[in-house]
SEKEVEX-59365 format. One record per residue (C-alpha): residue in one letter; x, y, z; residue number from 1. Coordinates in pm, 1 decimal. Layout:
<pt a <X Y Z> NUM>
...
***
This chain:
<pt m <16703.3 -708.5 31329.2> 1>
<pt r <16938.8 -415.2 31392.1> 2>
<pt t <17096.9 -405.9 31737.1> 3>
<pt l <17312.5 -167.4 31934.7> 4>
<pt r <17620.8 -345.1 31800.0> 5>
<pt t <17556.4 -173.9 31465.5> 6>
<pt l <17599.2 165.5 31631.3> 7>
<pt l <17966.4 103.1 31710.7> 8>
<pt p <18227.5 274.3 31489.8> 9>
<pt a <18379.1 45.5 31227.6> 10>
<pt a <18726.9 86.8 31372.6> 11>
<pt l <18614.8 -42.1 31710.6> 12>
<pt l <18422.7 -331.1 31559.4> 13>
<pt a <18738.8 -439.8 31377.8> 14>
<pt v <18910.8 -489.6 31713.2> 15>
<pt s <18624.6 -706.1 31838.9> 16>
<pt a <18736.0 -994.7 31621.8> 17>
<pt s <19033.7 -1060.4 31849.0> 18>
<pt a <18956.5 -941.7 32201.6> 19>
<pt q <18677.4 -863.6 32443.5> 20>
<pt t <18717.1 -501.6 32548.3> 21>
<pt f <18543.6 -255.0 32779.9> 22>
<pt v <18593.2 115.9 32725.2> 23>
<pt i <18615.3 284.4 33067.6> 24>
<pt r <18700.2 655.5 33105.9> 25>
<pt n <18837.3 651.8 32752.3> 26>
<pt e <19067.8 362.5 32844.6> 27>
<pt r <19042.0 24.6 32671.4> 28>
<pt w <19038.5 -267.8 32911.9> 29>
<pt e <19073.1 -609.6 32751.2> 30>
<pt v <18872.4 -852.5 32962.1> 31>
<pt n <18873.7 -1226.8 33008.2> 32>
<pt d <18584.8 -1411.1 32845.3> 33>
<pt p <18409.5 -1584.3 33139.5> 34>
<pt f <18269.7 -1848.7 32904.2> 35>
<pt k <18607.0 -1973.5 32781.3> 36>
<pt m <18686.1 -2279.1 32989.9> 37>
<pt d <19007.2 -2460.5 33073.7> 38>
<pt t <18894.7 -2812.3 32987.8> 39>
<pt a <19225.2 -2961.9 33105.4> 40>
<pt s <19122.3 -2902.4 33466.2> 41>
<pt m <18862.6 -3119.2 33638.0> 42>
<pt p <18607.4 -2982.7 33671.4> 43>
<pt p <18665.2 -2724.2 33394.2> 44>
<pt k <18720.1 -2368.9 33516.7> 45>
<pt p <18728.9 -2027.4 33343.1> 46>
<pt l <19040.5 -1977.0 33134.6> 47>
<pt v <19208.7 -1663.8 33273.9> 48>
<pt d <19470.9 -1452.7 33100.8> 49>
<pt p <19656.6 -1255.9 33374.0> 50>
<pt k <19717.2 -972.8 33127.9> 51>
<pt k <19343.3 -913.6 33093.2> 52>
<pt a <19084.2 -779.4 33336.6> 53>
<pt i <18843.2 -1006.4 33521.9> 54>
<pt i <18470.6 -938.5 33542.4> 55>
<pt n <18322.4 -986.2 33889.6> 56>
<pt q <17947.0 -1028.7 33849.7> 57>
<pt v <17890.6 -1049.5 34225.4> 58>
<pt t <18035.6 -704.0 34296.7> 59>
<pt g <17937.5 -556.9 33961.1> 60>
<pt s <18295.6 -457.4 33885.3> 61>
<pt v <18589.3 -527.1 33658.2> 62>
<pt q <18941.9 -561.5 33789.9> 63>
<pt r <19283.3 -566.8 33626.8> 64>
<pt t <19640.6 -586.1 33750.6> 65>
<pt v <19913.5 -388.6 33575.2> 66>
<pt l <20286.6 -347.2 33633.1> 67>
<pt q <20380.0 8.4 33730.7> 68>
<pt s <20747.7 86.4 33812.5> 69>
<pt g <20807.4 -281.1 33878.8> 70>
<pt i <20512.4 -305.3 34119.1> 71>
<pt e <20185.8 -485.7 34051.0> 72>
<pt v <19892.9 -245.2 34090.4> 73>
<pt t <19532.5 -362.4 34088.6> 74>
<pt n <19267.0 -125.0 33954.5> 75>
<pt t <18893.6 -178.3 33999.8> 76>
<pt r <18611.6 -8.1 33813.5> 77>
<pt k <18236.5 -43.5 33845.0> 78>
<pt l <18056.2 -192.4 33546.0> 79>
<pt s <17838.3 119.0 33553.7> 80>
<pt e <18144.5 313.3 33434.7> 81>
<pt v <18169.2 116.3 33108.9> 82>
<pt t <18076.0 335.7 32811.1> 83>
<pt q <18128.9 86.0 32528.3> 84>
<pt v <18150.6 -289.5 32490.1> 85>
<pt i <18353.6 -448.6 32211.1> 86>
<pt w <18285.6 -821.5 32197.0> 87>
<pt p <18340.9 -1075.6 31919.6> 88>
<pt e <18057.1 -1295.5 31807.6> 89>
<pt m <17972.6 -1527.1 32093.7> 90>
<pt p <17945.9 -1902.0 32018.5> 91>
<pt r <17691.2 -1938.9 32300.4> 92>
<pt l <17448.7 -1710.0 32119.5> 93>
<pt t <17511.2 -1872.2 31780.9> 94>
<pt e <17438.9 -2213.1 31933.8> 95>
<pt a <17131.5 -2078.7 32113.1> 96>
<pt r <16986.6 -1944.8 31788.4> 97>
<pt a <17053.6 -2280.9 31621.5> 98>
<pt f <16876.1 -2461.7 31906.5> 99>
<pt v <16571.9 -2234.5 31864.4> 100>
<pt n <16557.4 -2304.0 31490.9> 101>
<pt r <16593.8 -2678.7 31550.4> 102>
<pt g <16302.6 -2679.1 31791.0> 103>
<pt d <16509.2 -2730.7 32107.1> 104>
<pt p <16427.8 -2410.6 32301.0> 105>
<pt a <16522.2 -2554.7 32640.5> 106>
<pt k <16886.8 -2586.9 32532.7> 107>
<pt a <16872.5 -2236.6 32386.5> 108>
<pt l <16758.3 -2101.5 32722.9> 109>
<pt d <17045.3 -2279.3 32897.6> 110>
<pt n <17287.5 -2091.9 32671.0> 111>
<pt v <17138.6 -1743.6 32687.2> 112>
<pt e <17062.2 -1711.7 33058.0> 113>
<pt a <17429.9 -1674.7 33151.1> 114>
<pt v <17482.4 -1415.1 32877.5> 115>
<pt i <17181.7 -1213.1 32993.9> 116>
<pt k <17312.5 -1219.7 33350.4> 117>
<pt l <17663.4 -1114.8 33243.1> 118>
<pt f <17544.6 -814.9 33043.4> 119>
<pt e <17256.8 -716.2 33272.6> 120>
<pt p <17449.9 -417.4 33419.6> 121>
<pt l <17547.1 -314.1 33064.4> 122>
<pt k <17212.9 -358.3 32893.5> 123>
<pt k <17195.9 -4.9 32750.0> 124>
<pt v <17567.3 28.0 32674.2> 125>
<pt p <17650.4 29.0 32299.7> 126>
<pt g <17789.4 -309.4 32195.1> 127>
<pt s <17630.5 -501.0 32483.4> 128>
<pt l <17509.2 -851.4 32399.5> 129>
<pt w <17221.1 -825.6 32647.6> 130>
<pt l <16969.9 -730.2 32379.5> 131>
<pt d <17081.2 -1008.3 32143.0> 132>
<pt a <17050.7 -1267.8 32419.9> 133>
<pt t <16715.3 -1132.4 32537.5> 134>
<pt v <16567.4 -1150.4 32187.6> 135>
<pt i <16682.7 -1512.4 32154.7> 136>
<pt k <16525.4 -1589.8 32492.9> 137>
<pt l <16193.6 -1445.3 32374.5> 138>
<pt d <16210.9 -1661.3 32059.8> 139>
<pt a <16291.5 -1968.6 32270.9> 140>
<pt l <15997.6 -1904.4 32503.8> 141>
<pt d <15773.3 -1857.1 32198.6> 142>
<pt r <15887.8 -2197.5 32071.4> 143>
<pt l <15808.9 -2358.4 32406.3> 144>
<pt n <15446.4 -2242.7 32372.9> 145>
<pt n <15454.3 -2180.2 32749.1> 146>
<pt d <15248.4 -1864.0 32778.1> 147>
<pt a <15291.0 -1849.7 33155.3> 148>
<pt a <15671.9 -1838.5 33129.5> 149>
<pt l <15662.8 -1606.8 32829.5> 150>
<pt g <15410.1 -1375.9 32992.4> 151>
<pt g <15614.1 -1351.9 33311.3> 152>
<pt f <15929.3 -1263.3 33119.0> 153>
<pt l <15743.1 -1004.4 32909.9> 154>
<pt d <15597.0 -847.0 33223.1> 155>
<pt t <15948.1 -813.9 33366.7> 156>
<pt l <16086.2 -666.1 33046.0> 157>
<pt e <15807.7 -411.4 33013.8> 158>
<pt k <15892.1 -272.9 33358.0> 159>
<pt d <16260.4 -241.4 33270.1> 160>
<pt e <16405.0 85.4 33141.0> 161>
<pt a <16558.2 -111.9 32854.0> 162>
<pt a <16205.3 -164.2 32717.7> 163>
<pt s <16246.6 178.7 32560.4> 164>
<pt l <16504.5 37.5 32318.4> 165>
<pt p <16321.7 33.6 31981.3> 166>
<pt e <16440.8 -317.3 31890.4> 167>
<pt l <16322.3 -460.6 32220.2> 168>
<pt a <15993.1 -272.1 32222.8> 169>
<pt t <15910.1 -414.7 31881.1> 170>
<pt k <16008.9 -767.1 31985.9> 171>
<pt i <15789.7 -743.0 32297.0> 172>
<pt q <15500.1 -631.2 32079.2> 173>
<pt l <15555.3 -927.1 31844.9> 174>
<pt s <15562.7 -1172.4 32135.4> 175>
<pt r <15239.3 -1029.9 32274.4> 176>
<pt l <15076.2 -1073.6 31934.0> 177>
<pt l <15190.9 -1436.3 31922.2> 178>
<pt q <15044.6 -1493.9 32268.6> 179>
<pt r <14710.3 -1350.5 32166.6> 180>
<pt s <14709.6 -1551.5 31845.3> 181>
<pt r <14758.9 -1873.0 32045.0> 182>
<pt r <14472.8 -1769.2 32272.6> 183>
<pt g <14239.5 -1732.4 31973.8> 184>
<pt d <14225.6 -1352.7 31948.9> 185>
<pt h <14275.3 -1382.9 31574.4> 186>
<pt e <14073.2 -1098.3 31425.8> 187>
<pt s <14239.0 -827.7 31633.8> 188>
<pt v <14581.4 -985.3 31575.4> 189>
<pt i <14523.6 -970.5 31199.7> 190>
<pt r <14418.1 -604.3 31220.6> 191>
<pt e <14716.6 -506.7 31434.2> 192>
<pt t <14971.3 -691.8 31222.2> 193>
<pt d <14835.5 -517.4 30912.7> 194>
<pt e <14878.5 -180.2 31086.2> 195>
<pt l <15233.5 -262.7 31195.0> 196>
<pt i <15331.7 -397.8 30853.3> 197>
<pt g <15246.0 -57.9 30707.5> 198>
<pt k <15473.4 117.9 30957.5> 199>
<pt m <15781.6 -106.7 30966.7> 200>
<pt d <16082.3 -117.5 30736.2> 201>
<pt d <16297.6 -376.9 30916.6> 202>
<pt a <16308.2 -702.5 30717.2> 203>
<pt g <16334.1 -923.4 31026.6> 204>
<pt v <16034.4 -760.3 31192.2> 205>
<pt l <15828.2 -769.4 30872.5> 206>
<pt a <15903.4 -1139.7 30821.2> 207>
<pt r <15785.0 -1216.6 31175.3> 208>
<pt l <15473.0 -1000.5 31136.3> 209>
<pt h <15369.5 -1186.0 30820.2> 210>
<pt i <15414.8 -1518.8 30997.4> 211>
<pt v <15204.3 -1405.5 31294.1> 212>
<pt k <14938.2 -1278.5 31054.3> 213>
<pt g <14951.3 -1602.2 30854.2> 214>
<pt s <14907.0 -1809.6 31170.5> 215>
<pt s <14588.3 -1626.0 31266.3> 216>
<pt l <14453.4 -1639.6 30909.7> 217>
<pt l <14524.0 -2013.7 30899.9> 218>
<pt a <14349.8 -2065.8 31235.1> 219>
<pt t <14038.5 -1887.1 31105.4> 220>
<pt r <14044.8 -2096.8 30785.4> 221>
<pt k <14119.0 -1802.8 30558.5> 222>
<pt y <14351.0 -2027.2 30368.2> 223>
<pt e <14419.6 -1821.5 30055.2> 224>
<pt a <14495.7 -1507.9 30258.7> 225>
<pt a <14716.4 -1714.4 30490.1> 226>
<pt m <14905.7 -1857.9 30193.5> 227>
<pt n <14968.4 -1507.6 30056.8> 228>
<pt a <15091.0 -1383.2 30396.8> 229>
<pt y <15329.8 -1673.2 30444.6> 230>
<pt l <15475.1 -1664.7 30093.8> 231>
<pt r <15571.5 -1299.2 30124.0> 232>
<pt v <15845.6 -1411.8 30363.1> 233>
<pt p <16060.1 -1620.9 30122.1> 234>
<pt v <15979.4 -1385.9 29832.6> 235>
<pt f <16053.7 -1050.4 29997.3> 236>
<pt y <16245.0 -1136.9 30315.7> 237>
<pt g <16438.4 -1445.5 30211.5> 238>
<pt t <16751.4 -1326.4 30392.0> 239>
<pt e <16572.4 -1392.3 30723.6> 240>
<pt q <16671.2 -1758.3 30712.2> 241>
<pt d <16537.1 -1847.2 31056.9> 242>
<pt q <16187.8 -1737.3 30947.2> 243>
<pt v <16172.2 -1896.4 30601.2> 244>
<pt p <16103.6 -2257.9 30711.8> 245>
<pt k <15815.7 -2135.1 30930.3> 246>
<pt a <15671.2 -1956.3 30628.9> 247>
<pt l <15711.6 -2259.0 30399.5> 248>
<pt l <15538.5 -2485.4 30651.8> 249>
<pt g <15255.0 -2235.5 30695.7> 250>
<pt a <15211.7 -2201.4 30319.5> 251>
<pt a <15200.6 -2581.4 30281.3> 252>
<pt q <14932.3 -2603.6 30549.8> 253>
<pt a <14734.0 -2328.0 30377.2> 254>
<pt f <14744.1 -2514.2 30043.4> 255>
<pt r <14623.2 -2829.1 30218.4> 256>
<pt g <14336.5 -2629.4 30368.1> 257>
<pt m <14239.7 -2493.3 30025.9> 258>
<pt d <14236.9 -2840.8 29869.0> 259>
<pt g <13907.7 -3014.6 29801.2> 260>
<pt p <13694.5 -3181.1 29528.6> 261>
<pt a <13598.9 -2846.1 29370.7> 262>
<pt v <13962.3 -2752.3 29304.7> 263>
<pt r <14108.6 -3096.6 29251.4> 264>
<pt e <14243.3 -3000.4 28907.1> 265>
<pt q <14466.5 -2736.8 29070.0> 266>
<pt k <14665.9 -3011.7 29242.6> 267>
<pt l <14700.1 -2811.2 29563.2> 268>
<pt e <14811.2 -3111.3 29767.5> 269>
<pt e <15098.0 -3161.7 29523.2> 270>
<pt t <15191.0 -2794.3 29567.6> 271>
<pt s <15178.7 -2841.6 29943.6> 272>
<pt f <15410.6 -3141.5 29919.1> 273>
<pt r <15657.4 -2936.3 29711.9> 274>
<pt y <15689.7 -2674.4 29987.9> 275>
<pt l <15730.3 -2944.9 30250.6> 276>
<pt r <16001.9 -3112.1 30043.5> 277>
<pt d <16176.5 -2775.0 30014.0> 278>
<pt i <16193.1 -2761.4 30392.9> 279>
<pt l <16349.1 -3108.5 30413.4> 280>
<pt v <16604.6 -3022.6 30144.4> 281>
<pt t <16708.3 -2676.7 30261.8> 282>
<pt y <16631.0 -2676.6 30636.4> 283>
<pt p <16664.9 -3043.6 30734.6> 284>
<pt v <16754.0 -2983.9 31100.0> 285>
<pt s <16476.8 -2732.0 31168.4> 286>
<pt k <16168.6 -2790.0 31381.4> 287>
<pt e <15964.4 -2736.8 31064.7> 288>
<pt a <16142.6 -3030.2 30898.8> 289>
<pt e <16016.1 -3253.9 31178.6> 290>
<pt e <15662.7 -3127.3 31117.1> 291>
<pt a <15700.1 -3178.6 30741.2> 292>
<pt r <15797.1 -3543.1 30798.7> 293>
<pt k <15474.9 -3596.8 30993.1> 294>
<pt i <15271.4 -3479.4 30694.1> 295>
<pt l <15457.1 -3614.1 30391.4> 296>
<pt p <15406.7 -3969.7 30263.5> 297>
<pt k <15715.3 -4192.3 30261.7> 298>
<pt e <15768.4 -4156.3 29887.4> 299>
<pt e <15772.2 -3776.0 29914.4> 300>
<pt i <16030.7 -3791.8 30192.1> 301>
<pt a <16241.7 -4018.2 29969.9> 302>
<pt k <16216.9 -3761.5 29687.7> 303>
<pt a <16339.7 -3487.3 29919.1> 304>
<pt e <16633.8 -3694.5 30040.1> 305>
<pt a <16729.6 -3785.0 29682.6> 306>
<pt e <16711.6 -3419.5 29579.1> 307>
<pt q <16928.2 -3311.6 29870.2> 308>
<pt k <17191.5 -3573.6 29787.8> 309>
<pt k <17192.7 -3458.0 29426.4> 310>
<pt l <17244.0 -3095.0 29527.0> 311>
<pt a <17511.7 -3192.7 29780.1> 312>
<pt t <17703.2 -3386.5 29512.6> 313>
<pt a <17689.0 -3083.0 29284.0> 314>
<pt g <17794.8 -2853.2 29568.1> 315>
<pt l <17473.0 -2654.2 29537.8> 316>
<pt l <17329.0 -2693.2 29886.5> 317>
<pt p <17255.2 -2357.4 30053.7> 318>
<pt d <17462.6 -2254.0 30356.1> 319>
<pt g <17349.1 -2435.2 30668.1> 320>
<pt a <17184.0 -2725.9 30487.1> 321>
<pt a <17318.2 -3071.6 30561.7> 322>
<pt i <17225.3 -3423.6 30471.5> 323>
<pt k <16994.6 -3570.1 30730.3> 324>
<pt k <16808.5 -3894.3 30682.2> 325>
<pt a <16576.4 -3987.4 30963.7> 326>
<pt a <16421.1 -4324.7 31026.8> 327>
<pt v <16064.7 -4363.6 30907.6> 328>
<pt r <15827.7 -4283.0 31190.8> 329>
<pt p <15486.2 -4433.5 31257.1> 330>
<pt e <15334.2 -4101.7 31147.5> 331>
<pt d <15499.4 -4138.9 30806.7> 332>
<pt d <15338.4 -4481.0 30757.4> 333>
<pt q <15001.6 -4335.4 30847.4> 334>
<pt s <15042.8 -4038.0 30614.4> 335>
<pt a <15105.9 -4271.3 30322.3> 336>
<pt n <14759.0 -4418.1 30370.4> 337>
<pt r <14574.7 -4086.3 30376.3> 338>
***
């Protein structure tokens, strides 16, 4: 999904790799990263470079001390005066996204809340990380399946002036559709996702829309249509790696729903197992991998682990995949007897 960071000139983005910078009145103020900690102190405290400005979230200002004619002079500016933010990729957000994908949304929320608070006064400033953090928070709340918490956050966002940002408006709309799908409002969700799919051109949004649509089709037992919706994600939007395991799991569930005596020769359960094994091989630390393990018989899990080891030995594992062998769970024993 495109964010305000993509609107920054390439020359400014190049600087972001080395320093956090605020542009204020056409001046560039390098600022201390409040999340970098001095771990040598007990307890750890923010690591401060005296040559860089300090952000004061309480007063909503940024302050720096410079040497002028041999005298230290302290200048203070309001955060409202910042016209551009140049910030390198933030490990907190990378970790938060990984926690969401691994099915640990509570840890993701712990990471993003501080980022949202830091950039709150700068939410509409180009380069701000507020939007990135807010989108991750919405995904984390979706993963929690806590509609009360999600609904409250969406209500707050919709009243905010930042809701006019196209990326955020679309994400709010997606979250509302997910809420309604969980509540059983499937037919209208399917209609609305179809309408939105015809209007959107963003790969990330389209991947999410197909997954929402697939979920409602699956819930209404329209298994073939659900399978088609889910499989469009890896086929057409495979670069959206955080969405692909959701789509593979949904497709596997759709194939299982289609299976029955009348179509036994099509070996749909075997097809379902193949998609579930793909999740274990390529996305072993995802939440979907945990779900796949609950469905697959022990021998299918063993096949997936053997295939992953083979690919790892050949150096052919996709980026982000890693060997993970979990202990057999009671659910796995039960699945082998189905």
